N, CA, C and O atoms as a Maestro MAE file, in Angstrom:
{
 s_m_m2io_version
 :::
 2.0.0
}

f_m_ct {
 s_m_title
 :::
 protein
 m_atom[360] {
  # First column is atom index #
  i_m_mmod_type
  r_m_x_coord
  r_m_y_coord
  r_m_z_coord
  i_m_residue_number
  s_m_chain_name
  s_m_pdb_residue_name
  s_m_pdb_atom_name
  i_m_atomic_number
  :::
  1 25 111.015 27.386 101.539 1 A "MET " " N  " 7
  2 3 111.068 28.673 100.868 1 A "MET " " CA " 6
  3 2 112.155 29.572 101.474 1 A "MET " " C  " 6
  4 15 113.005 30.091 100.750 1 A "MET " " O  " 8
  5 25 112.126 29.756 102.797 2 A "LEU " " N  " 7
  6 3 113.108 30.627 103.447 2 A "LEU " " CA " 6
  7 2 114.517 30.106 103.258 2 A "LEU " " C  " 6
  8 15 115.434 30.876 102.974 2 A "LEU " " O  " 8
  9 25 114.696 28.810 103.412 3 A "GLU " " N  " 7
  10 3 116.031 28.232 103.260 3 A "GLU " " CA " 6
  11 2 116.548 28.406 101.834 3 A "GLU " " C  " 6
  12 15 117.732 28.678 101.634 3 A "GLU " " O  " 8
  13 25 115.686 28.255 100.858 4 A "ALA " " N  " 7
  14 3 116.088 28.439 99.463 4 A "ALA " " CA " 6
  15 2 116.520 29.880 99.208 4 A "ALA " " C  " 6
  16 15 117.500 30.121 98.503 4 A "ALA " " O  " 8
  17 25 115.805 30.821 99.771 5 A "GLU " " N  " 7
  18 3 116.172 32.233 99.605 5 A "GLU " " CA " 6
  19 2 117.485 32.547 100.311 5 A "GLU " " C  " 6
  20 15 118.293 33.330 99.811 5 A "GLU " " O  " 8
  21 25 117.692 31.943 101.458 6 A "ARG " " N  " 7
  22 3 118.965 32.140 102.162 6 A "ARG " " CA " 6
  23 2 120.129 31.544 101.378 6 A "ARG " " C  " 6
  24 15 121.214 32.123 101.337 6 A "ARG " " O  " 8
  25 25 119.908 30.405 100.763 7 A "GLN " " N  " 7
  26 3 120.952 29.811 99.928 7 A "GLN " " CA " 6
  27 2 121.260 30.719 98.743 7 A "GLN " " C  " 6
  28 15 122.420 30.868 98.360 7 A "GLN " " O  " 8
  29 25 120.238 31.320 98.168 8 A "ARG " " N  " 7
  30 3 120.449 32.268 97.049 8 A "ARG " " CA " 6
  31 2 121.264 33.468 97.534 8 A "ARG " " C  " 6
  32 15 122.166 33.927 96.833 8 A "ARG " " O  " 8
  33 25 120.955 33.975 98.719 9 A "ILE " " N  " 7
  34 3 121.730 35.087 99.283 9 A "ILE " " CA " 6
  35 2 123.176 34.663 99.498 9 A "ILE " " C  " 6
  36 15 124.094 35.434 99.220 9 A "ILE " " O  " 8
  37 25 123.390 33.445 99.989 10 A "ASP " " N  " 7
  38 3 124.757 32.940 100.183 10 A "ASP " " CA " 6
  39 2 125.518 32.900 98.859 10 A "ASP " " C  " 6
  40 15 126.698 33.247 98.812 10 A "ASP " " O  " 8
  41 25 124.855 32.483 97.792 11 A "GLN " " N  " 7
  42 3 125.492 32.444 96.476 11 A "GLN " " CA " 6
  43 2 125.827 33.864 96.001 11 A "GLN " " C  " 6
  44 15 126.913 34.109 95.476 11 A "GLN " " O  " 8
  45 25 124.904 34.773 96.187 12 A "ILE " " N  " 7
  46 3 125.130 36.168 95.798 12 A "ILE " " CA " 6
  47 2 126.285 36.750 96.607 12 A "ILE " " C  " 6
  48 15 127.140 37.450 96.065 12 A "ILE " " O  " 8
  49 25 126.307 36.456 97.912 13 A "ASP " " N  " 7
  50 3 127.407 36.946 98.762 13 A "ASP " " CA " 6
  51 2 128.754 36.429 98.277 13 A "ASP " " C  " 6
  52 15 129.741 37.163 98.299 13 A "ASP " " O  " 8
  53 25 128.807 35.191 97.846 14 A "GLN " " N  " 7
  54 3 130.050 34.631 97.329 14 A "GLN " " CA " 6
  55 2 130.500 35.413 96.097 14 A "GLN " " C  " 6
  56 15 131.687 35.698 95.941 14 A "GLN " " O  " 8
  57 25 129.565 35.755 95.232 15 A "GLU " " N  " 7
  58 3 129.895 36.541 94.042 15 A "GLU " " CA " 6
  59 2 130.346 37.951 94.429 15 A "GLU " " C  " 6
  60 15 131.286 38.486 93.842 15 A "GLU " " O  " 8
  61 25 129.684 38.544 95.405 16 A "ILE " " N  " 7
  62 3 130.053 39.886 95.864 16 A "ILE " " CA " 6
  63 2 131.474 39.881 96.417 16 A "ILE " " C  " 6
  64 15 132.251 40.792 96.130 16 A "ILE " " O  " 8
  65 25 131.820 38.872 97.202 17 A "VAL " " N  " 7
  66 3 133.166 38.782 97.769 17 A "VAL " " CA " 6
  67 2 134.204 38.698 96.651 17 A "VAL " " C  " 6
  68 15 135.226 39.383 96.707 17 A "VAL " " O  " 8
  69 25 133.958 37.881 95.651 18 A "ALA " " N  " 7
  70 3 134.901 37.757 94.539 18 A "ALA " " CA " 6
  71 2 135.034 39.086 93.792 18 A "ALA " " C  " 6
  72 15 136.140 39.478 93.421 18 A "ALA " " O  " 8
  73 25 133.932 39.769 93.574 19 A "LEU " " N  " 7
  74 3 133.974 41.061 92.893 19 A "LEU " " CA " 6
  75 2 134.658 42.118 93.749 19 A "LEU " " C  " 6
  76 15 135.381 42.968 93.229 19 A "LEU " " O  " 8
  77 25 134.435 42.069 95.055 20 A "PHE " " N  " 7
  78 3 135.098 43.005 95.960 20 A "PHE " " CA " 6
  79 2 136.609 42.824 95.904 20 A "PHE " " C  " 6
  80 15 137.357 43.799 95.829 20 A "PHE " " O  " 8
  81 25 137.052 41.572 95.941 21 A "GLU " " N  " 7
  82 3 138.492 41.309 95.860 21 A "GLU " " CA " 6
  83 2 139.059 41.816 94.539 21 A "GLU " " C  " 6
  84 15 140.133 42.417 94.518 21 A "GLU " " O  " 8
  85 25 138.356 41.584 93.448 22 A "ALA " " N  " 7
  86 3 138.820 42.067 92.144 22 A "ALA " " CA " 6
  87 2 138.867 43.587 92.121 22 A "ALA " " C  " 6
  88 15 139.796 44.174 91.566 22 A "ALA " " O  " 8
  89 25 137.875 44.223 92.718 23 A "ARG " " N  " 7
  90 3 137.852 45.687 92.760 23 A "ARG " " CA " 6
  91 2 139.027 46.217 93.574 23 A "ARG " " C  " 6
  92 15 139.683 47.175 93.164 23 A "ARG " " O  " 8
  93 25 139.296 45.608 94.712 24 A "MET " " N  " 7
  94 3 140.384 46.076 95.566 24 A "MET " " CA " 6
  95 2 141.747 45.805 94.935 24 A "MET " " C  " 6
  96 15 142.678 46.582 95.150 24 A "MET " " O  " 8
  97 25 141.891 44.746 94.176 25 A "GLU " " N  " 7
  98 3 143.137 44.513 93.437 25 A "GLU " " CA " 6
  99 2 143.344 45.620 92.410 25 A "GLU " " C  " 6
  100 15 144.462 46.098 92.219 25 A "GLU " " O  " 8
  101 25 142.272 46.021 91.759 26 A "THR " " N  " 7
  102 3 142.347 47.097 90.774 26 A "THR " " CA " 6
  103 2 142.632 48.435 91.451 26 A "THR " " C  " 6
  104 15 143.314 49.289 90.884 26 A "THR " " O  " 8
  105 25 142.114 48.613 92.652 27 A "VAL " " N  " 7
  106 3 142.382 49.825 93.432 27 A "VAL " " CA " 6
  107 2 143.890 50.004 93.628 27 A "VAL " " C  " 6
  108 15 144.395 51.126 93.587 27 A "VAL " " O  " 8
  109 25 144.600 48.902 93.838 28 A "LEU " " N  " 7
  110 3 146.053 49.008 94.002 28 A "LEU " " CA " 6
  111 2 146.740 49.447 92.715 28 A "LEU " " C  " 6
  112 15 147.759 50.137 92.757 28 A "LEU " " O  " 8
  113 25 146.189 49.051 91.579 29 A "GLN " " N  " 7
  114 3 146.736 49.527 90.304 29 A "GLN " " CA " 6
  115 2 146.518 51.034 90.168 29 A "GLN " " C  " 6
  116 15 147.388 51.754 89.677 29 A "GLN " " O  " 8
  117 25 145.356 51.499 90.605 30 A "VAL " " N  " 7
  118 3 145.063 52.939 90.608 30 A "VAL " " CA " 6
  119 2 146.013 53.648 91.576 30 A "VAL " " C  " 6
  120 15 146.525 54.725 91.270 30 A "VAL " " O  " 8
  121 25 146.246 53.049 92.729 31 A "ALA " " N  " 7
  122 3 147.160 53.642 93.712 31 A "ALA " " CA " 6
  123 2 148.569 53.758 93.138 31 A "ALA " " C  " 6
  124 15 149.253 54.756 93.366 31 A "ALA " " O  " 8
  125 25 148.995 52.762 92.410 32 A "GLN " " N  " 7
  126 3 150.324 52.819 91.782 32 A "GLN " " CA " 6
  127 2 150.397 53.973 90.789 32 A "GLN " " C  " 6
  128 15 151.392 54.696 90.747 32 A "GLN " " O  " 8
  129 25 149.358 54.146 90.002 33 A "TYR " " N  " 7
  130 3 149.317 55.260 89.049 33 A "TYR " " CA " 6
  131 2 149.377 56.595 89.791 33 A "TYR " " C  " 6
  132 15 150.107 57.504 89.397 33 A "TYR " " O  " 8
  133 25 148.605 56.697 90.861 34 A "LYS " " N  " 7
  134 3 148.593 57.931 91.651 34 A "LYS " " CA " 6
  135 2 149.969 58.197 92.260 34 A "LYS " " C  " 6
  136 15 150.412 59.344 92.319 34 A "LYS " " O  " 8
  137 25 150.633 57.156 92.703 35 A "LEU " " N  " 7
  138 3 151.978 57.295 93.247 35 A "LEU " " CA " 6
  139 2 152.943 57.778 92.160 35 A "LEU " " C  " 6
  140 15 153.730 58.698 92.383 35 A "LEU " " O  " 8
  141 25 152.876 57.164 91.015 36 A "ASP " " N  " 7
  142 3 153.770 57.510 89.908 36 A "ASP " " CA " 6
  143 2 153.557 58.935 89.400 36 A "ASP " " C  " 6
  144 15 154.487 59.568 88.900 36 A "ASP " " O  " 8
  145 25 152.330 59.434 89.532 37 A "HIS " " N  " 7
  146 3 151.997 60.756 88.998 37 A "HIS " " CA " 6
  147 2 151.718 61.784 90.091 37 A "HIS " " C  " 6
  148 15 151.185 62.860 89.822 37 A "HIS " " O  " 8
  149 25 152.080 61.443 91.320 38 A "ASP " " N  " 7
  150 3 151.926 62.350 92.457 38 A "ASP " " CA " 6
  151 2 150.513 62.914 92.559 38 A "ASP " " C  " 6
  152 15 150.315 64.123 92.686 38 A "ASP " " O  " 8
  153 25 149.535 62.010 92.502 39 A "LEU " " N  " 7
  154 3 148.126 62.392 92.604 39 A "LEU " " CA " 6
  155 2 147.589 62.024 93.985 39 A "LEU " " C  " 6
  156 15 148.061 61.063 94.592 39 A "LEU " " O  " 8
  157 25 146.613 62.773 94.485 40 A "PRO " " N  " 7
  158 3 146.031 62.441 95.788 40 A "PRO " " CA " 6
  159 2 145.149 61.199 95.702 40 A "PRO " " C  " 6
  160 15 144.652 60.846 94.632 40 A "PRO " " O  " 8
  161 25 144.969 60.556 96.825 41 A "VAL " " N  " 7
  162 3 144.097 59.378 96.879 41 A "VAL " " CA " 6
  163 2 142.653 59.777 96.586 41 A "VAL " " C  " 6
  164 15 141.971 59.107 95.811 41 A "VAL " " O  " 8
  165 25 142.193 60.846 97.189 42 A "LEU " " N  " 7
  166 3 140.792 61.266 97.027 42 A "LEU " " CA " 6
  167 2 140.611 62.062 95.743 42 A "LEU " " C  " 6
  168 15 141.312 63.044 95.494 42 A "LEU " " O  " 8
  169 25 139.662 61.619 94.939 43 A "ASP " " N  " 7
  170 3 139.209 62.358 93.760 43 A "ASP " " CA " 6
  171 2 137.692 62.435 93.876 43 A "ASP " " C  " 6
  172 15 136.972 61.601 93.326 43 A "ASP " " O  " 8
  173 25 137.218 63.449 94.600 44 A "SER " " N  " 7
  174 3 135.790 63.530 94.913 44 A "SER " " CA " 6
  175 2 134.927 63.697 93.668 44 A "SER " " C  " 6
  176 15 133.790 63.227 93.646 44 A "SER " " O  " 8
  177 25 135.439 64.350 92.642 45 A "SER " " N  " 7
  178 3 134.631 64.496 91.420 45 A "SER " " CA " 6
  179 2 134.445 63.132 90.751 45 A "SER " " C  " 6
  180 15 133.370 62.844 90.224 45 A "SER " " O  " 8
  181 25 135.481 62.294 90.768 46 A "ARG " " N  " 7
  182 3 135.374 60.943 90.214 46 A "ARG " " CA " 6
  183 2 134.375 60.121 91.024 46 A "ARG " " C  " 6
  184 15 133.559 59.394 90.459 46 A "ARG " " O  " 8
  185 25 134.443 60.238 92.341 47 A "GLU " " N  " 7
  186 3 133.515 59.477 93.179 47 A "GLU " " CA " 6
  187 2 132.074 59.887 92.909 47 A "GLU " " C  " 6
  188 15 131.183 59.039 92.853 47 A "GLU " " O  " 8
  189 25 131.850 61.164 92.746 48 A "HIS " " N  " 7
  190 3 130.496 61.650 92.439 48 A "HIS " " CA " 6
  191 2 130.012 61.061 91.111 48 A "HIS " " C  " 6
  192 15 128.867 60.620 91.007 48 A "HIS " " O  " 8
  193 25 130.875 61.054 90.106 49 A "LEU " " N  " 7
  194 3 130.507 60.492 88.802 49 A "LEU " " CA " 6
  195 2 130.198 59.004 88.896 49 A "LEU " " C  " 6
  196 15 129.254 58.522 88.269 49 A "LEU " " O  " 8
  197 25 130.988 58.278 89.674 50 A "VAL " " N  " 7
  198 3 130.755 56.841 89.837 50 A "VAL " " CA " 6
  199 2 129.382 56.598 90.459 50 A "VAL " " C  " 6
  200 15 128.630 55.740 89.997 50 A "VAL " " O  " 8
  201 25 129.063 57.344 91.495 51 A "ILE " " N  " 7
  202 3 127.772 57.160 92.159 51 A "ILE " " CA " 6
  203 2 126.624 57.482 91.212 51 A "ILE " " C  " 6
  204 15 125.638 56.748 91.159 51 A "ILE " " O  " 8
  205 25 126.745 58.564 90.472 52 A "GLU " " N  " 7
  206 3 125.688 58.910 89.520 52 A "GLU " " CA " 6
  207 2 125.537 57.827 88.450 52 A "GLU " " C  " 6
  208 15 124.421 57.486 88.056 52 A "GLU " " O  " 8
  209 25 126.653 57.296 87.988 53 A "LYS " " N  " 7
  210 3 126.617 56.262 86.952 53 A "LYS " " CA " 6
  211 2 125.930 54.993 87.462 53 A "LYS " " C  " 6
  212 15 125.062 54.441 86.786 53 A "LYS " " O  " 8
  213 25 126.316 54.535 88.647 54 A "VAL " " N  " 7
  214 3 125.716 53.290 89.144 54 A "VAL " " CA " 6
  215 2 124.250 53.482 89.515 54 A "VAL " " C  " 6
  216 15 123.439 52.570 89.357 54 A "VAL " " O  " 8
  217 25 123.917 54.663 90.006 55 A "ARG " " N  " 7
  218 3 122.496 54.930 90.297 55 A "ARG " " CA " 6
  219 2 121.664 54.864 89.024 55 A "ARG " " C  " 6
  220 15 120.510 54.434 89.053 55 A "ARG " " O  " 8
  221 25 122.244 55.286 87.914 56 A "GLY " " N  " 7
  222 3 121.537 55.240 86.642 56 A "GLY " " CA " 6
  223 2 121.308 53.836 86.121 56 A "GLY " " C  " 6
  224 15 120.509 53.636 85.206 56 A "GLY " " O  " 8
  225 25 121.996 52.865 86.689 57 A "LYS " " N  " 7
  226 3 121.847 51.472 86.253 57 A "LYS " " CA " 6
  227 2 120.783 50.715 87.046 57 A "LYS " " C  " 6
  228 15 120.433 49.582 86.715 57 A "LYS " " O  " 8
  229 25 120.282 51.349 88.080 58 A "LEU " " N  " 7
  230 3 119.271 50.682 88.900 58 A "LEU " " CA " 6
  231 2 117.965 50.485 88.136 58 A "LEU " " C  " 6
  232 15 117.521 51.369 87.403 58 A "LEU " " O  " 8
  233 25 117.366 49.333 88.316 59 A "ASN " " N  " 7
  234 3 116.018 49.095 87.806 59 A "ASN " " CA " 6
  235 2 114.969 49.566 88.799 59 A "ASN " " C  " 6
  236 15 113.865 49.953 88.415 59 A "ASN " " O  " 8
  237 25 115.320 49.532 90.077 60 A "ASN " " N  " 7
  238 3 114.396 49.915 91.141 60 A "ASN " " CA " 6
  239 2 114.892 51.214 91.774 60 A "ASN " " C  " 6
  240 15 115.812 51.181 92.591 60 A "ASN " " O  " 8
  241 25 114.304 52.356 91.416 61 A "PRO " " N  " 7
  242 3 114.785 53.636 91.931 61 A "PRO " " CA " 6
  243 2 114.658 53.785 93.447 61 A "PRO " " C  " 6
  244 15 115.315 54.643 94.038 61 A "PRO " " O  " 8
  245 25 113.830 52.970 94.076 62 A "GLU " " N  " 7
  246 3 113.709 53.022 95.539 62 A "GLU " " CA " 6
  247 2 115.020 52.631 96.217 62 A "GLU " " C  " 6
  248 15 115.244 52.969 97.379 62 A "GLU " " O  " 8
  249 25 115.871 51.930 95.505 63 A "LEU " " N  " 7
  250 3 117.138 51.472 96.068 63 A "LEU " " CA " 6
  251 2 118.249 52.516 95.969 63 A "LEU " " C  " 6
  252 15 119.341 52.294 96.492 63 A "LEU " " O  " 8
  253 25 118.000 53.641 95.314 64 A "ALA " " N  " 7
  254 3 119.036 54.645 95.073 64 A "ALA " " CA " 6
  255 2 119.752 55.102 96.341 64 A "ALA " " C  " 6
  256 15 120.983 55.136 96.346 64 A "ALA " " O  " 8
  257 25 119.044 55.456 97.417 65 A "PRO " " N  " 7
  258 3 119.795 55.896 98.597 65 A "PRO " " CA " 6
  259 2 120.647 54.786 99.215 65 A "PRO " " C  " 6
  260 15 121.706 55.061 99.779 65 A "PRO " " O  " 8
  261 25 120.200 53.555 99.115 66 A "TYR " " N  " 7
  262 3 120.956 52.437 99.669 66 A "TYR " " CA " 6
  263 2 122.187 52.143 98.821 66 A "TYR " " C  " 6
  264 15 123.261 51.851 99.348 66 A "TYR " " O  " 8
  265 25 122.023 52.222 97.502 67 A "LEU " " N  " 7
  266 3 123.153 52.028 96.615 67 A "LEU " " CA " 6
  267 2 124.175 53.140 96.800 67 A "LEU " " C  " 6
  268 15 125.380 52.889 96.783 67 A "LEU " " O  " 8
  269 25 123.704 54.357 96.976 68 A "THR " " N  " 7
  270 3 124.597 55.487 97.216 68 A "THR " " CA " 6
  271 2 125.418 55.245 98.472 68 A "THR " " C  " 6
  272 15 126.635 55.433 98.465 68 A "THR " " O  " 8
  273 25 124.765 54.830 99.547 69 A "GLU " " N  " 7
  274 3 125.478 54.563 100.800 69 A "GLU " " CA " 6
  275 2 126.468 53.416 100.635 69 A "GLU " " C  " 6
  276 15 127.582 53.474 101.155 69 A "GLU " " O  " 8
  277 25 126.066 52.380 99.917 70 A "LEU " " N  " 7
  278 3 126.965 51.245 99.669 70 A "LEU " " CA " 6
  279 2 128.222 51.714 98.942 70 A "LEU " " C  " 6
  280 15 129.334 51.354 99.331 70 A "LEU " " O  " 8
  281 25 128.056 52.507 97.897 71 A "TYR " " N  " 7
  282 3 129.213 52.967 97.131 71 A "TYR " " CA " 6
  283 2 130.060 53.967 97.900 71 A "TYR " " C  " 6
  284 15 131.284 53.968 97.768 71 A "TYR " " O  " 8
  285 25 129.437 54.808 98.694 72 A "GLN " " N  " 7
  286 3 130.218 55.729 99.514 72 A "GLN " " CA " 6
  287 2 131.087 54.946 100.492 72 A "GLN " " C  " 6
  288 15 132.253 55.281 100.701 72 A "GLN " " O  " 8
  289 25 130.523 53.916 101.083 73 A "THR " " N  " 7
  290 3 131.275 53.074 102.010 73 A "THR " " CA " 6
  291 2 132.376 52.313 101.285 73 A "THR " " C  " 6
  292 15 133.508 52.242 101.763 73 A "THR " " O  " 8
  293 25 132.046 51.750 100.142 74 A "MET " " N  " 7
  294 3 133.035 50.984 99.396 74 A "MET " " CA " 6
  295 2 134.185 51.877 98.937 74 A "MET " " C  " 6
  296 15 135.345 51.469 98.985 74 A "MET " " O  " 8
  297 25 133.872 53.077 98.497 75 A "MET " " N  " 7
  298 3 134.941 53.973 98.059 75 A "MET " " CA " 6
  299 2 135.769 54.468 99.241 75 A "MET " " C  " 6
  300 15 136.971 54.695 99.096 75 A "MET " " O  " 8
  301 25 135.151 54.636 100.402 76 A "ALA " " N  " 7
  302 3 135.925 54.998 101.595 76 A "ALA " " CA " 6
  303 2 136.895 53.881 101.947 76 A "ALA " " C  " 6
  304 15 138.039 54.143 102.321 76 A "ALA " " O  " 8
  305 25 136.446 52.639 101.830 77 A "GLN " " N  " 7
  306 3 137.326 51.505 102.095 77 A "GLN " " CA " 6
  307 2 138.438 51.424 101.046 77 A "GLN " " C  " 6
  308 15 139.575 51.082 101.370 77 A "GLN " " O  " 8
  309 25 138.111 51.736 99.802 78 A "SER " " N  " 7
  310 3 139.120 51.751 98.741 78 A "SER " " CA " 6
  311 2 140.182 52.804 99.024 78 A "SER " " C  " 6
  312 15 141.373 52.550 98.843 78 A "SER " " O  " 8
  313 25 139.758 53.987 99.467 79 A "ARG " " N  " 7
  314 3 140.718 55.042 99.814 79 A "ARG " " CA " 6
  315 2 141.599 54.614 100.971 79 A "ARG " " C  " 6
  316 15 142.807 54.849 100.960 79 A "ARG " " O  " 8
  317 25 140.993 53.985 101.972 80 A "ALA " " N  " 7
  318 3 141.765 53.515 103.128 80 A "ALA " " CA " 6
  319 2 142.792 52.470 102.691 80 A "ALA " " C  " 6
  320 15 143.934 52.492 103.151 80 A "ALA " " O  " 8
  321 25 142.396 51.570 101.819 81 A "TYR " " N  " 7
  322 3 143.301 50.531 101.331 81 A "TYR " " CA " 6
  323 2 144.432 51.150 100.508 81 A "TYR " " C  " 6
  324 15 145.593 50.770 100.654 81 A "TYR " " O  " 8
  325 25 144.084 52.108 99.641 82 A "GLN " " N  " 7
  326 3 145.104 52.806 98.868 82 A "GLN " " CA " 6
  327 2 146.083 53.530 99.793 82 A "GLN " " C  " 6
  328 15 147.298 53.440 99.615 82 A "GLN " " O  " 8
  329 25 145.552 54.237 100.767 83 A "SER " " N  " 7
  330 3 146.411 55.000 101.689 83 A "SER " " CA " 6
  331 2 147.348 54.085 102.448 83 A "SER " " C  " 6
  332 15 148.534 54.382 102.593 83 A "SER " " O  " 8
  333 25 146.816 52.970 102.933 84 A "GLN " " N  " 7
  334 3 147.640 52.004 103.665 84 A "GLN " " CA " 6
  335 2 148.731 51.454 102.753 84 A "GLN " " C  " 6
  336 15 149.884 51.338 103.167 84 A "GLN " " O  " 8
  337 25 148.380 51.117 101.526 85 A "TRP " " N  " 7
  338 3 149.351 50.588 100.575 85 A "TRP " " CA " 6
  339 2 150.406 51.635 100.235 85 A "TRP " " C  " 6
  340 15 151.597 51.329 100.175 85 A "TRP " " O  " 8
  341 25 149.963 52.870 100.014 86 A "LEU " " N  " 7
  342 3 150.899 53.940 99.687 86 A "LEU " " CA " 6
  343 2 151.861 54.226 100.843 86 A "LEU " " C  " 6
  344 15 153.036 54.519 100.621 86 A "LEU " " O  " 8
  345 25 151.361 54.141 102.069 87 A "ASP " " N  " 7
  346 3 152.230 54.349 103.240 87 A "ASP " " CA " 6
  347 2 153.371 53.327 103.271 87 A "ASP " " C  " 6
  348 15 154.484 53.637 103.695 87 A "ASP " " O  " 8
  349 25 153.083 52.121 102.821 88 A "HIS " " N  " 7
  350 3 154.110 51.071 102.799 88 A "HIS " " CA " 6
  351 2 155.071 51.205 101.626 88 A "HIS " " C  " 6
  352 15 156.111 50.548 101.600 88 A "HIS " " O  " 8
  353 25 154.736 52.042 100.664 89 A "GLN " " N  " 7
  354 3 155.607 52.249 99.499 89 A "GLN " " CA " 6
  355 2 156.665 53.317 99.764 89 A "GLN " " C  " 6
  356 15 157.652 53.418 99.036 89 A "GLN " " O  " 8
  357 25 156.455 54.100 100.796 90 A "LYS " " N  " 7
  358 3 157.369 55.222 101.079 90 A "LYS " " CA " 6
  359 2 158.531 54.803 101.942 90 A "LYS " " C  " 6
  360 15 159.386 55.626 102.268 90 A "LYS " " O  " 8
  :::
 }
 m_bond[359] {
  # First column is bond index #
  i_m_from
  i_m_to
  i_m_order
  :::
  1 1 2 1
  2 2 3 1
  3 3 4 2
  4 3 5 1
  5 5 6 1
  6 6 7 1
  7 7 8 2
  8 7 9 1
  9 9 10 1
  10 10 11 1
  11 11 12 2
  12 11 13 1
  13 13 14 1
  14 14 15 1
  15 15 16 2
  16 15 17 1
  17 17 18 1
  18 18 19 1
  19 19 20 2
  20 19 21 1
  21 21 22 1
  22 22 23 1
  23 23 24 2
  24 23 25 1
  25 25 26 1
  26 26 27 1
  27 27 28 2
  28 27 29 1
  29 29 30 1
  30 30 31 1
  31 31 32 2
  32 31 33 1
  33 33 34 1
  34 34 35 1
  35 35 36 2
  36 35 37 1
  37 37 38 1
  38 38 39 1
  39 39 40 2
  40 39 41 1
  41 41 42 1
  42 42 43 1
  43 43 44 2
  44 43 45 1
  45 45 46 1
  46 46 47 1
  47 47 48 2
  48 47 49 1
  49 49 50 1
  50 50 51 1
  51 51 52 2
  52 51 53 1
  53 53 54 1
  54 54 55 1
  55 55 56 2
  56 55 57 1
  57 57 58 1
  58 58 59 1
  59 59 60 2
  60 59 61 1
  61 61 62 1
  62 62 63 1
  63 63 64 2
  64 63 65 1
  65 65 66 1
  66 66 67 1
  67 67 68 2
  68 67 69 1
  69 69 70 1
  70 70 71 1
  71 71 72 2
  72 71 73 1
  73 73 74 1
  74 74 75 1
  75 75 76 2
  76 75 77 1
  77 77 78 1
  78 78 79 1
  79 79 80 2
  80 79 81 1
  81 81 82 1
  82 82 83 1
  83 83 84 2
  84 83 85 1
  85 85 86 1
  86 86 87 1
  87 87 88 2
  88 87 89 1
  89 89 90 1
  90 90 91 1
  91 91 92 2
  92 91 93 1
  93 93 94 1
  94 94 95 1
  95 95 96 2
  96 95 97 1
  97 97 98 1
  98 98 99 1
  99 99 100 2
  100 99 101 1
  101 101 102 1
  102 102 103 1
  103 103 104 2
  104 103 105 1
  105 105 106 1
  106 106 107 1
  107 107 108 2
  108 107 109 1
  109 109 110 1
  110 110 111 1
  111 111 112 2
  112 111 113 1
  113 113 114 1
  114 114 115 1
  115 115 116 2
  116 115 117 1
  117 117 118 1
  118 118 119 1
  119 119 120 2
  120 119 121 1
  121 121 122 1
  122 122 123 1
  123 123 124 2
  124 123 125 1
  125 125 126 1
  126 126 127 1
  127 127 128 2
  128 127 129 1
  129 129 130 1
  130 130 131 1
  131 131 132 2
  132 131 133 1
  133 133 134 1
  134 134 135 1
  135 135 136 2
  136 135 137 1
  137 137 138 1
  138 138 139 1
  139 139 140 2
  140 139 141 1
  141 141 142 1
  142 142 143 1
  143 143 144 2
  144 143 145 1
  145 145 146 1
  146 146 147 1
  147 147 148 2
  148 147 149 1
  149 149 150 1
  150 150 151 1
  151 151 152 2
  152 151 153 1
  153 153 154 1
  154 154 155 1
  155 155 156 2
  156 155 157 1
  157 157 158 1
  158 158 159 1
  159 159 160 2
  160 159 161 1
  161 161 162 1
  162 162 163 1
  163 163 164 2
  164 163 165 1
  165 165 166 1
  166 166 167 1
  167 167 168 2
  168 167 169 1
  169 169 170 1
  170 170 171 1
  171 171 172 2
  172 171 173 1
  173 173 174 1
  174 174 175 1
  175 175 176 2
  176 175 177 1
  177 177 178 1
  178 178 179 1
  179 179 180 2
  180 179 181 1
  181 181 182 1
  182 182 183 1
  183 183 184 2
  184 183 185 1
  185 185 186 1
  186 186 187 1
  187 187 188 2
  188 187 189 1
  189 189 190 1
  190 190 191 1
  191 191 192 2
  192 191 193 1
  193 193 194 1
  194 194 195 1
  195 195 196 2
  196 195 197 1
  197 197 198 1
  198 198 199 1
  199 199 200 2
  200 199 201 1
  201 201 202 1
  202 202 203 1
  203 203 204 2
  204 203 205 1
  205 205 206 1
  206 206 207 1
  207 207 208 2
  208 207 209 1
  209 209 210 1
  210 210 211 1
  211 211 212 2
  212 211 213 1
  213 213 214 1
  214 214 215 1
  215 215 216 2
  216 215 217 1
  217 217 218 1
  218 218 219 1
  219 219 220 2
  220 219 221 1
  221 221 222 1
  222 222 223 1
  223 223 224 2
  224 223 225 1
  225 225 226 1
  226 226 227 1
  227 227 228 2
  228 227 229 1
  229 229 230 1
  230 230 231 1
  231 231 232 2
  232 231 233 1
  233 233 234 1
  234 234 235 1
  235 235 236 2
  236 235 237 1
  237 237 238 1
  238 238 239 1
  239 239 240 2
  240 239 241 1
  241 241 242 1
  242 242 243 1
  243 243 244 2
  244 243 245 1
  245 245 246 1
  246 246 247 1
  247 247 248 2
  248 247 249 1
  249 249 250 1
  250 250 251 1
  251 251 252 2
  252 251 253 1
  253 253 254 1
  254 254 255 1
  255 255 256 2
  256 255 257 1
  257 257 258 1
  258 258 259 1
  259 259 260 2
  260 259 261 1
  261 261 262 1
  262 262 263 1
  263 263 264 2
  264 263 265 1
  265 265 266 1
  266 266 267 1
  267 267 268 2
  268 267 269 1
  269 269 270 1
  270 270 271 1
  271 271 272 2
  272 271 273 1
  273 273 274 1
  274 274 275 1
  275 275 276 2
  276 275 277 1
  277 277 278 1
  278 278 279 1
  279 279 280 2
  280 279 281 1
  281 281 282 1
  282 282 283 1
  283 283 284 2
  284 283 285 1
  285 285 286 1
  286 286 287 1
  287 287 288 2
  288 287 289 1
  289 289 290 1
  290 290 291 1
  291 291 292 2
  292 291 293 1
  293 293 294 1
  294 294 295 1
  295 295 296 2
  296 295 297 1
  297 297 298 1
  298 298 299 1
  299 299 300 2
  300 299 301 1
  301 301 302 1
  302 302 303 1
  303 303 304 2
  304 303 305 1
  305 305 306 1
  306 306 307 1
  307 307 308 2
  308 307 309 1
  309 309 310 1
  310 310 311 1
  311 311 312 2
  312 311 313 1
  313 313 314 1
  314 314 315 1
  315 315 316 2
  316 315 317 1
  317 317 318 1
  318 318 319 1
  319 319 320 2
  320 319 321 1
  321 321 322 1
  322 322 323 1
  323 323 324 2
  324 323 325 1
  325 325 326 1
  326 326 327 1
  327 327 328 2
  328 327 329 1
  329 329 330 1
  330 330 331 1
  331 331 332 2
  332 331 333 1
  333 333 334 1
  334 334 335 1
  335 335 336 2
  336 335 337 1
  337 337 338 1
  338 338 339 1
  339 339 340 2
  340 339 341 1
  341 341 342 1
  342 342 343 1
  343 343 344 2
  344 343 345 1
  345 345 346 1
  346 346 347 1
  347 347 348 2
  348 347 349 1
  349 349 350 1
  350 350 351 1
  351 351 352 2
  352 351 353 1
  353 353 354 1
  354 354 355 1
  355 355 356 2
  356 355 357 1
  357 357 358 1
  358 358 359 1
  359 359 360 2
  :::
 }
}
């Protein structure tokens, strides 16, 4: 039982990694747009909307604070990646 659940987690982690890579590739497209239009990396109103939207998709409301923290962390990493990429464009 435990081993089967761990294997399921491993499969889910593999999917998460692929989705993370796709998200970060898209982040660079957003960074390019921001560079072209002289926009700041941080758009806190957009981040707030994203968090509210994903929280609304939860089936289990008990997970809301954990999902919020996950997205805050992921968006912080996205900003860091954008900033690093933008620094190399200058």
